[in-house]
C-alpha positions as CSV (number, residue, x, y, z in Angstrom):
1,M,-67.8,26.8,-16.7
2,T,-70.2,25.2,-14.1
3,G,-69.4,25.0,-10.4
4,Q,-68.9,21.2,-10.6
5,T,-66.5,21.5,-13.5
6,R,-64.6,24.2,-11.7
7,R,-64.2,22.1,-8.6
8,R,-62.8,19.2,-10.7
9,Y,-60.4,21.6,-12.4
10,V,-59.2,22.9,-9.0
11,I,-58.8,19.4,-7.6
12,A,-56.8,18.2,-10.6
13,S,-54.6,21.3,-10.5
14,L,-53.9,20.8,-6.8
15,L,-53.1,17.1,-7.4
16,A,-50.7,18.0,-10.2
17,H,-49.0,20.6,-8.1
18,A,-48.7,18.2,-5.2
19,C,-47.1,15.6,-7.4
20,L,-44.7,18.2,-8.8
21,L,-43.8,19.3,-5.3
22,A,-43.3,15.7,-4.2
23,A,-41.1,15.0,-7.2
24,V,-39.0,18.1,-6.4
25,F,-38.8,17.2,-2.8
26,Y,-37.7,13.7,-3.5
27,V,-35.6,14.0,-6.7
28,G,-33.9,17.2,-5.6
29,P,-32.3,15.9,-2.4
30,Y,-31.7,12.5,-4.0
31,S,-29.8,14.2,-6.9
32,I,-27.8,16.3,-4.4
33,K,-26.9,13.2,-2.3
34,A,-25.9,11.2,-5.4
35,A,-23.7,14.1,-6.6
36,T,-22.1,14.4,-3.1
37,L,-21.3,10.7,-3.0
38,D,-19.9,10.8,-6.6
39,R,-17.7,13.8,-5.7
40,H,-16.2,12.1,-2.7
41,V,-15.4,9.0,-4.7
42,K,-13.9,11.1,-7.5
43,N,-11.7,13.0,-4.9
44,A,-10.4,9.7,-3.6
45,Q,-9.7,8.4,-7.1
46,E,-7.9,11.6,-8.1
47,S,-5.8,11.5,-4.9
48,D,-4.9,7.9,-5.6
49,I,-4.0,8.7,-9.2
50,K,-1.8,11.6,-8.2
51,R,0.0,9.6,-5.6
52,R,0.7,6.8,-8.0
53,V,2.1,9.2,-10.7
54,D,4.3,10.9,-8.1
55,E,5.7,7.5,-7.1
56,I,6.5,6.5,-10.7
57,E,8.4,9.8,-11.1
58,K,10.1,9.3,-7.8
59,I,11.3,5.9,-8.9
60,K,12.6,7.3,-12.2
61,T,14.6,9.9,-10.2
62,L,16.1,7.2,-8.0
63,L,17.0,5.1,-11.1
64,E,18.7,8.2,-12.7
65,K,20.7,8.9,-9.6
66,S,21.8,5.3,-9.4
67,R,23.2,5.6,-12.9
68,Q,24.6,9.0,-12.2
69,E,22.4,10.4,-14.9
70,G,20.9,13.9,-14.8
71,A,17.4,14.1,-13.2
72,A,16.1,16.0,-16.3
73,P,16.2,14.1,-19.6
74,K,18.2,15.7,-22.4
75,D,15.2,15.9,-24.7
76,G,13.3,17.9,-22.0
77,T,10.2,15.7,-22.3
78,G,10.3,14.0,-18.9
79,G,10.3,15.0,-15.3
80,T,7.6,16.2,-13.0
81,T,5.1,18.7,-14.2
82,K,6.0,22.3,-13.3
83,A,4.1,24.1,-10.6
84,G,1.0,25.6,-11.9
85,S,0.6,23.2,-14.8
86,P,-2.8,21.6,-15.1
87,A,-3.1,18.1,-13.9
88,T,-6.2,16.6,-15.5
89,L,-6.7,12.9,-15.6
90,P,-5.5,12.5,-19.2
91,Q,-2.4,14.6,-18.4
92,L,-1.5,12.5,-15.4
93,L,-2.0,9.4,-17.3
94,E,0.2,10.7,-20.1
95,R,2.9,11.6,-17.6
96,A,2.8,8.1,-16.2
97,R,3.1,6.6,-19.7
98,R,6.0,8.9,-20.6
99,V,8.0,8.2,-17.5
100,S,7.3,4.5,-17.7
101,A,8.7,4.5,-21.3
102,E,11.8,6.4,-20.1
103,I,12.4,3.8,-17.3
104,E,12.2,1.0,-19.9
105,K,14.8,2.9,-22.1
106,M,17.1,3.0,-19.1
107,E,16.9,-0.7,-18.6
108,R,17.4,-1.4,-22.3
109,R,20.6,0.8,-22.2
110,D,21.8,-1.3,-19.3
111,K,21.2,-4.5,-21.2
112,A,22.9,-3.2,-24.3
113,R,26.0,-2.1,-22.3
114,E,26.2,-5.4,-20.6
115,L,25.9,-7.3,-23.8
116,A,28.5,-5.1,-25.5
117,R,30.9,-5.8,-22.6
118,L,30.3,-9.6,-22.8
119,L,30.6,-9.8,-26.6
120,N,33.3,-7.1,-26.9
121,I,31.2,-5.2,-29.4
122,T,30.0,-1.7,-29.6
123,E,26.9,-0.6,-27.7
124,A,25.1,0.2,-31.0
125,Q,25.7,-3.4,-32.2
126,A,24.6,-4.8,-28.9
127,R,21.4,-2.7,-29.0
128,A,20.6,-4.1,-32.5
129,K,20.9,-7.7,-31.0
130,L,18.4,-7.0,-28.3
131,P,14.9,-8.4,-28.9
132,P,12.2,-5.7,-29.3
133,P,10.2,-4.9,-26.1
134,A,7.4,-7.3,-25.5
135,P,3.9,-5.7,-25.9
136,V,2.2,-5.0,-22.6
137,A,-0.6,-7.5,-22.0
138,V,-3.8,-5.7,-20.9
139,P,-6.1,-7.9,-18.8
140,K,-9.5,-8.5,-20.3
141,S,-11.1,-7.2,-17.1
142,E,-9.4,-3.8,-17.7
143,A,-10.8,-3.6,-21.2
144,K,-14.3,-3.4,-19.8
145,L,-13.5,-0.4,-17.6
146,S,-13.9,3.3,-18.5
147,G,-13.1,6.7,-17.2
148,A,-11.2,7.0,-13.9
149,Q,-11.4,3.3,-13.2
150,K,-9.7,2.4,-16.4
151,A,-7.0,5.1,-15.8
152,L,-6.4,3.7,-12.3
153,A,-6.0,0.2,-13.6
154,E,-3.4,1.4,-16.2
155,L,-1.6,3.4,-13.6
156,R,-1.4,0.4,-11.3
157,R,0.4,-1.5,-14.2
158,H,2.8,1.4,-14.8
159,Q,3.4,1.7,-11.0
160,Q,4.2,-2.0,-10.7
161,L,6.5,-2.0,-13.7
162,A,8.4,1.0,-12.2
163,R,8.6,-0.8,-8.8
164,N,9.9,-4.0,-10.5
165,A,12.5,-1.9,-12.3
166,L,13.6,-0.4,-9.0
167,V,13.9,-3.8,-7.3
168,R,16.0,-5.1,-10.3
169,R,18.3,-2.1,-10.1
170,E,18.7,-2.6,-6.3
171,Q,19.7,-6.2,-7.1
172,Q,22.2,-5.0,-9.7
173,L,23.8,-2.6,-7.3
174,A,23.9,-5.3,-4.6
175,K,25.7,-7.6,-7.1
176,A,28.0,-4.8,-8.1
177,R,28.8,-4.1,-4.4
178,D,29.5,-7.7,-3.6
179,G,31.2,-8.4,-6.9
180,T,32.3,-11.6,-8.6
181,R,35.1,-13.5,-6.8
182,V,38.1,-14.4,-9.0
183,R,40.3,-17.3,-8.0
184,P,44.0,-16.5,-7.5
185,E,45.1,-19.1,-10.1
186,N,43.3,-17.1,-12.7
187,G,45.2,-14.0,-11.8
188,A,48.3,-14.3,-13.9
189,S,49.9,-10.9,-14.7
190,G,48.4,-9.3,-17.8
191,Q,45.5,-11.8,-18.1
192,G,42.8,-9.6,-16.7
193,A,42.5,-10.8,-13.1
194,A,42.1,-8.4,-10.3
195,G,45.8,-8.3,-9.4
196,A,45.2,-9.4,-5.8
197,P,43.6,-12.7,-4.7
198,S,40.9,-10.9,-2.6
199,A,40.0,-8.2,-5.1
200,L,36.8,-8.1,-7.1
201,A,36.9,-8.2,-10.9
202,G,35.6,-5.0,-12.5
203,L,33.0,-4.2,-9.8
204,G,33.0,-1.8,-6.8
205,D,32.9,-3.3,-3.3
206,G,32.2,-0.4,-1.0
207,G,34.4,2.4,0.3
208,T,34.4,5.1,-2.4
209,G,32.3,2.9,-4.6
210,K,35.0,2.9,-7.4
211,A,37.0,-0.3,-6.6
212,G,37.7,-2.3,-9.7
213,K,37.3,0.6,-12.2
214,G,38.9,-0.4,-15.5
215,G,39.7,-3.9,-14.3
216,A,43.3,-5.0,-13.8
217,G,45.8,-6.3,-16.4
218,K,45.6,-5.4,-20.1
219,N,42.7,-7.8,-20.7
220,G,40.8,-6.8,-17.6
221,L,37.0,-6.3,-17.5
222,Q,35.8,-2.8,-17.6
223,G,34.8,-1.7,-14.1
224,E,31.7,0.1,-13.0
225,D,31.4,3.0,-10.6
226,V,29.0,1.9,-7.9
227,P,27.0,4.8,-6.5
228,N,26.7,3.7,-2.9
229,A,24.7,6.7,-1.8
230,A,22.1,6.1,-4.5
231,H,22.0,2.4,-3.6
232,I,21.3,3.2,0.1
233,E,18.6,5.6,-1.0
234,I,17.0,3.0,-3.2
235,T,17.1,0.3,-0.5
236,S,15.6,2.7,2.0
237,Y,12.8,3.7,-0.4
238,I,12.0,0.1,-1.1
239,A,11.7,-0.6,2.6
240,Q,9.7,2.6,3.5
241,S,7.3,2.3,0.6
242,G,6.2,-1.1,1.6
243,M,7.4,-2.9,-1.5
244,A,9.2,-5.4,0.7
245,Q,5.8,-6.4,2.1
246,A,4.2,-6.8,-1.3
247,R,4.4,-10.6,-1.1
248,V,3.2,-11.0,2.5
249,P,0.6,-13.8,2.3
250,R,-2.9,-12.8,3.0
251,G,-4.5,-14.4,6.0
252,G,-7.2,-14.8,8.5
253,S,-9.5,-17.8,8.2
254,W,-13.2,-18.7,8.7
255,D,-15.6,-21.4,7.6
256,L,-17.8,-19.0,5.8
257,S,-21.5,-19.6,5.2
258,T,-23.5,-16.5,4.3
259,P,-26.5,-15.9,2.0
260,K,-24.0,-14.8,-0.7
261,H,-21.1,-17.2,-0.3
262,K,-20.7,-20.8,0.8
263,V,-17.0,-21.4,0.8
264,D,-14.7,-23.4,3.2
265,R,-11.4,-21.7,3.9
266,G,-8.3,-23.7,4.5
267,Y,-6.4,-23.0,7.6
268,G,-2.7,-22.8,8.2
269,A,-0.9,-23.8,11.4
270,A,-2.8,-22.9,14.5
271,V,-1.9,-19.5,16.1
272,S,-1.2,-19.4,19.8
273,I,-1.7,-16.2,21.9
274,P,1.7,-15.1,23.2
275,G,2.2,-15.1,26.9
276,I,2.9,-11.8,28.6
277,Q,4.2,-10.9,32.1
278,T,1.1,-9.7,34.0
279,V,2.7,-9.0,37.4
280,G,2.7,-5.3,37.9
281,L,1.2,-4.7,34.5
282,R,0.0,-1.1,33.9
283,Q,-2.5,-0.6,31.2
284,I,-3.9,2.7,29.8
285,S,-5.9,3.9,26.8
286,T,-4.3,6.9,25.2
287,H,-3.2,8.3,21.9
288,A,-0.4,10.6,23.2
289,I,2.8,8.9,24.3
290,G,5.7,10.4,26.0
291,Q,6.6,13.0,28.6
292,G,3.6,14.0,30.7
293,A,1.6,10.9,29.8
294,P,0.9,8.1,32.4
295,Y,3.4,5.3,32.7
296,A,2.2,2.1,31.1
297,D,3.3,-1.3,29.8
298,R,0.4,-1.7,27.4
299,I,-1.5,1.1,25.6
300,F,-4.8,0.1,24.0
301,L,-5.6,2.3,21.0
302,N,-9.4,2.7,21.5
303,R,-10.2,5.9,19.7
304,W,-10.9,5.4,16.0
305,H,-12.8,6.9,13.1
306,I,-14.6,3.9,11.6
307,I,-16.5,3.6,8.3
308,G,-18.4,0.5,6.9
309,P,-19.7,-1.9,6.1
310,F,-18.6,-2.1,2.4
311,P,-19.6,-5.2,0.5
312,G,-17.2,-8.0,0.6
313,R,-16.3,-10.6,-2.1
314,G,-16.0,-13.7,-0.2
315,P,-13.2,-15.1,2.1
316,H,-10.4,-15.1,-0.4
317,D,-10.6,-11.7,-2.1
318,S,-12.3,-9.2,0.2
319,I,-9.2,-8.0,2.0
320,D,-7.6,-7.0,-1.3
321,V,-10.7,-5.1,-2.7
322,V,-9.9,-1.4,-2.7
323,Y,-12.5,1.1,-1.5
324,P,-12.1,4.9,-1.5
325,P,-10.9,5.2,2.2
326,E,-7.9,3.2,1.2
327,M,-7.1,5.7,-1.6
328,M,-7.5,8.8,0.6
329,V,-8.6,9.3,4.2
330,D,-11.3,12.1,4.0
331,L,-13.1,12.1,7.3
332,D,-15.9,14.3,5.9
333,A,-16.6,12.0,3.0
334,E,-19.6,9.8,2.3
335,Y,-19.7,6.6,0.3
336,L,-22.1,3.8,-0.8
337,G,-22.0,0.7,1.4
338,I,-23.8,-2.6,1.6
339,G,-27.3,-2.5,0.2
340,G,-26.9,1.0,-1.2
341,S,-26.6,2.5,2.3
342,T,-24.8,5.8,2.8
343,L,-21.6,5.4,4.9
344,R,-20.0,8.2,7.0
345,W,-17.0,8.1,9.2
346,E,-18.0,7.6,12.9
347,Y,-15.8,8.6,15.8
348,L,-15.8,5.9,18.5
349,T,-14.1,5.6,21.8
350,N,-14.5,2.0,22.8
351,P,-15.2,1.7,26.6
352,D,-14.2,-2.0,26.6
353,Y,-11.5,-4.1,25.0
354,P,-11.3,-5.0,22.0
355,S,-12.5,-2.6,19.3
356,V,-15.7,-3.6,17.5
357,A,-17.3,-2.0,14.5
358,P,-20.6,-0.3,15.3
359,V,-22.6,-2.1,12.6
360,R,-21.8,-5.8,12.3
361,A,-22.4,-7.4,8.9
362,Q,-21.4,-10.6,7.2
363,D,-19.0,-10.6,4.3
364,A,-18.2,-7.0,4.9
365,V,-15.2,-4.6,4.8
366,Y,-14.5,-1.8,7.3
367,Y,-11.9,0.9,7.7
368,A,-10.6,2.4,10.9
369,Y,-8.3,5.5,11.2
370,T,-6.5,7.0,14.1
371,E,-3.4,9.0,15.0
372,V,-0.8,8.6,17.8
373,V,1.1,11.6,19.0
374,M,4.8,11.2,20.1
375,D,6.9,13.6,22.0
376,E,10.0,12.2,20.3
377,E,11.1,9.5,17.8
378,R,11.2,6.0,19.2
379,D,10.8,2.3,18.3
380,L,7.7,0.6,19.7
381,V,5.8,-2.7,19.0
382,L,2.3,-3.0,17.7
383,A,0.5,-6.1,19.0
384,L,-2.3,-6.9,16.6
385,G,-5.2,-9.3,16.4
386,S,-8.5,-9.5,14.5
387,D,-11.5,-11.6,13.6
388,D,-11.3,-12.1,10.6
389,D,-8.7,-10.4,8.3
390,T,-6.8,-7.1,8.7
391,K,-4.3,-4.9,6.9
392,L,-2.6,-2.0,8.6
393,W,-0.9,1.0,7.1
394,F,1.5,2.8,9.5
395,N,2.3,6.3,8.2
396,D,1.1,5.2,4.8
397,R,3.3,2.1,4.7
398,L,1.7,-1.4,4.7
399,V,3.2,-3.1,7.7
400,W,0.7,-5.8,8.6
401,L,-1.4,-8.4,6.9
402,S,-3.0,-11.0,9.2
403,G,-1.9,-14.6,8.8
404,D,-3.8,-17.6,7.6
405,G,-3.6,-19.7,10.8
406,Y,-6.5,-21.0,12.8
407,K,-6.9,-18.3,15.5
408,P,-7.8,-19.3,19.1
409,W,-11.0,-17.1,19.0
410,Y,-12.4,-19.0,16.0
411,S,-13.6,-21.7,18.3
412,S,-17.0,-21.3,20.0
413,P,-17.9,-19.0,21.7
414,G,-15.4,-16.8,19.9
415,Y,-13.2,-14.1,21.4
416,V,-15.8,-13.3,24.1
417,G,-14.8,-16.5,25.8
418,L,-11.2,-15.6,26.2
419,S,-11.7,-13.6,29.4
420,K,-8.0,-13.7,30.6
421,E,-6.8,-12.4,27.2
422,I,-9.4,-9.7,27.2
423,K,-8.5,-8.7,30.7
424,D,-4.8,-8.5,29.7
425,W,-5.5,-6.7,26.4
426,N,-3.8,-9.6,24.7
427,L,-5.9,-10.9,21.8
428,T,-2.7,-10.9,19.8
429,E,-1.9,-12.9,16.7
430,G,1.3,-11.1,15.7
431,T,3.5,-8.1,16.3
432,R,5.2,-5.4,14.2
433,R,8.1,-3.3,15.5
434,V,7.9,0.1,13.9
435,R,9.6,3.5,14.3
436,F,7.2,6.2,15.5
437,K,8.2,9.7,14.4
438,K,8.0,12.8,16.5
439,G,4.5,14.3,16.2
440,R,1.5,12.7,14.6
441,N,1.6,9.1,13.3
442,S,-1.2,7.7,11.3
443,L,-2.7,4.2,11.4
444,L,-5.2,3.0,8.8
445,L,-6.7,-0.4,9.5
446,K,-8.8,-2.5,7.1
447,L,-11.0,-5.2,8.6
448,Y,-12.8,-8.0,6.8
449,N,-15.6,-9.9,8.6
450,G,-16.8,-13.2,7.2
451,A,-19.5,-14.2,9.6
452,S,-20.5,-14.1,13.2
453,L,-18.4,-12.1,15.7
454,S,-15.8,-9.6,14.6
455,F,-13.2,-7.4,16.3
456,F,-9.8,-5.8,15.9
457,S,-7.1,-5.0,18.5
458,V,-4.1,-2.7,18.2
459,V,-2.0,-2.4,21.4
460,V,1.2,-0.5,21.7
461,V,3.9,-2.1,23.9
462,A,7.5,-1.2,24.8
463,D,10.2,-2.3,22.5
464,T,12.2,-4.9,24.5
465,N,14.9,-5.4,21.8
């Protein structure tokens, strides 16, 4: 081999090794980063799936209690998975399907019993008269999904069906409690009236929950034991789980014009900023409230873990698009954001009022998380405002969805021109009175920004009611 040939060989070998090292240097960290992002998203999805399955099983238990049925089915196929049992995605999904089917059976038994009572036939005969269950309609969009995304979509359907069943049961129990009034002239002896003009026919009306059992008179309607304790538990669960807020209208408004969207949003009635008494006003920024803390009338929550921007989907849908932080708050997690950027939670203490996301983007979604520590349980008011739309979960319960009115700060030059409101920490579009528990209370805020300026404000004020 000549010297020139040897040099060419060495140069080619060095270039090949350099390319190999460059590929290892680039592809290796890139693969690790992609795996990390995928793992965090998977963790959030698994947490969301587990939470939804747990709620479906909780609802089934409440429904069984309200019917005074045993928590464990007689065939032994239902109930929560025993401790130590594996909980893979297929198993969780199968649990949800099984429990959902059992809830449907409960409702069909109720319908059969009611039909048997009305037609004076046996329950078996009534069951035969019931139409078969309608097939579940699967949206076309769900058919295109796969893996965890498809499982989540199906679980959301099962969860909503379970919630609907619980709401229907609550309405049944309310009707049973209030009863059906029977006019005195229909109460002739032996004809099945309630025996007393003010009594209720065949239904409980409080007290022991057994008023009206068996009806009155030889042709009286069969009564029903009304499990008041179970009714109270169901009503409480519906309130605490946020089901009552499920139909809160989404809001926030902006004439949006971005490179991606050109959509005009309709506005509701104009929102006015509520007046506050500023004489002797004491303001502080803190996240510990109670004995030992400074006295204050208004407490600005200015310490937040913030992550974003995630890509929005225009002015009408973005506030309802679910990203991993909404499934599980993992402050060590990383996710993909706008333009393929890597997003991490960033802890910020805002020196000025109001709170502003560190990276401002158009048609973008952000999440902010904080905790408030209480020395004892108490009722307080959250005064909220945002540009554009917000949702707020307080101790995992949805308590706030900003309205659709034209907000004062939508006019030029935006919220920065409202100097008095900024001075008084009063960029407020609405309030929520909530009960803080002793110890740590969590607040997860979701913010959508359409265009131009953006902010959010959460101020705690004393409950004056």
